[in-house]
C-alpha positions as CSV (number, residue, x, y, z in Angstrom):
1,M,-5.7,-6.5,-6.4
2,D,-5.9,-2.9,-7.1
3,F,-4.4,-1.9,-3.0
4,E,-1.2,-4.0,-4.3
5,K,-0.9,-2.4,-7.8
6,A,-1.3,1.0,-5.9
7,M,1.6,0.1,-3.3
8,Y,3.8,-1.4,-5.9
9,A,3.0,1.1,-9.0
10,N,6.5,2.7,-10.1
11,V,4.8,5.7,-11.6
12,T,4.6,9.6,-11.5
13,L,2.9,11.1,-8.8
14,K,0.2,11.8,-11.2
15,K,-0.7,8.7,-12.4
16,F,-0.8,7.2,-8.8
17,E,-3.5,9.9,-7.8
18,T,-5.5,9.0,-10.9
19,F,-5.4,5.5,-10.2
20,W,-6.0,6.0,-6.5
21,E,-9.0,8.1,-7.8
22,H,-10.2,5.2,-10.1
23,M,-9.6,2.2,-7.6
24,I,-11.9,4.4,-4.7
25,V,-14.8,4.9,-6.9
26,K,-14.4,1.5,-8.2
27,H,-14.8,0.0,-4.8
28,Q,-17.2,2.5,-3.4
29,L,-14.8,3.5,-0.7
30,G,-15.3,7.5,-1.0
31,G,-16.6,8.0,2.2
32,N,-14.2,5.6,4.3
33,N,-12.6,7.5,6.6
34,W,-9.9,4.7,7.4
35,V,-9.3,5.0,3.5
36,F,-8.9,8.5,3.8
37,Q,-6.2,8.3,6.4
38,T,-4.5,5.8,5.1
39,Y,-3.9,7.8,1.7
40,E,-2.6,10.7,4.1
41,K,0.1,8.0,5.0
42,R,0.9,7.3,1.1
43,F,4.6,8.4,1.6
44,M,5.0,6.0,3.9
45,W,3.9,2.7,2.0
46,A,3.4,3.8,-1.6
47,T,6.3,2.8,-4.1
48,T,5.6,5.8,-6.4
49,Y,6.7,7.8,-2.8
50,L,9.3,5.9,-1.4
51,R,11.4,6.1,-4.7
52,D,14.0,8.3,-3.9
53,N,14.5,7.4,-0.4
54,F,17.4,6.2,1.0
55,F,17.0,2.6,3.1
56,I,20.3,1.9,4.5
57,G,21.2,-1.7,4.4
58,M,18.5,-2.6,2.2
59,M,18.4,-2.6,-1.5
60,N,15.0,-1.8,-3.0
61,T,14.7,-6.0,-4.2
62,S,15.2,-6.6,-0.5
63,L,12.4,-4.1,1.0
64,S,9.6,-5.4,-1.8
65,K,10.3,-9.1,-0.6
66,S,10.1,-7.9,3.0
67,V,7.2,-6.2,2.6
68,K,5.7,-8.9,0.7
69,S,6.4,-11.5,3.0
70,C,5.0,-9.5,5.7
71,L,1.7,-9.0,3.7
72,K,1.3,-12.7,2.8
73,R,0.4,-13.5,6.2
74,Y,-2.3,-11.0,5.9
75,I,-3.5,-11.4,2.2
76,M,-5.5,-14.2,0.5
77,R,-7.0,-14.5,-2.9
78,T,-10.7,-14.5,-1.8
79,S,-9.3,-10.9,0.3
80,T,-11.2,-8.1,-0.2
81,I,-9.3,-4.6,-0.7
82,E,-11.9,-3.3,2.3
83,G,-10.7,-6.2,4.3
84,L,-7.1,-5.4,3.9
85,L,-7.6,-1.6,4.1
86,S,-9.1,-2.3,7.4
87,K,-6.2,-4.8,8.5
88,F,-3.5,-2.0,7.0
89,E,-2.4,-0.8,10.2
90,H,-2.2,-3.9,12.1
91,I,-0.1,-5.1,8.8
92,L,1.9,-1.8,8.9
93,R,2.7,-1.9,12.9
94,D,3.9,-6.0,12.2
95,C,6.0,-5.2,9.2
96,K,8.0,-2.5,10.9
97,Y,8.5,-4.5,14.0
98,N,9.9,-7.2,12.2
């Protein structure tokens, strides 16, 4: 799933931006306001932007496992990227609450 790749990619900022642009074109999401708003919040969810942050009491692997376990409740193999993106804010709220 492309959005998951964008979330967990441990790449440079430039590579992330290039990947994101290709993903938007590939899935024809260019005019989607919600996708734009999610992108604007990328520093909160993309590994590329979280890499240099300190998470007190939580190791990177723990953070990754925590996020993955939260996402598993919402994502199925048949999920589309558009379906995931439409639920993304709800998922973030649940993950933060947990």
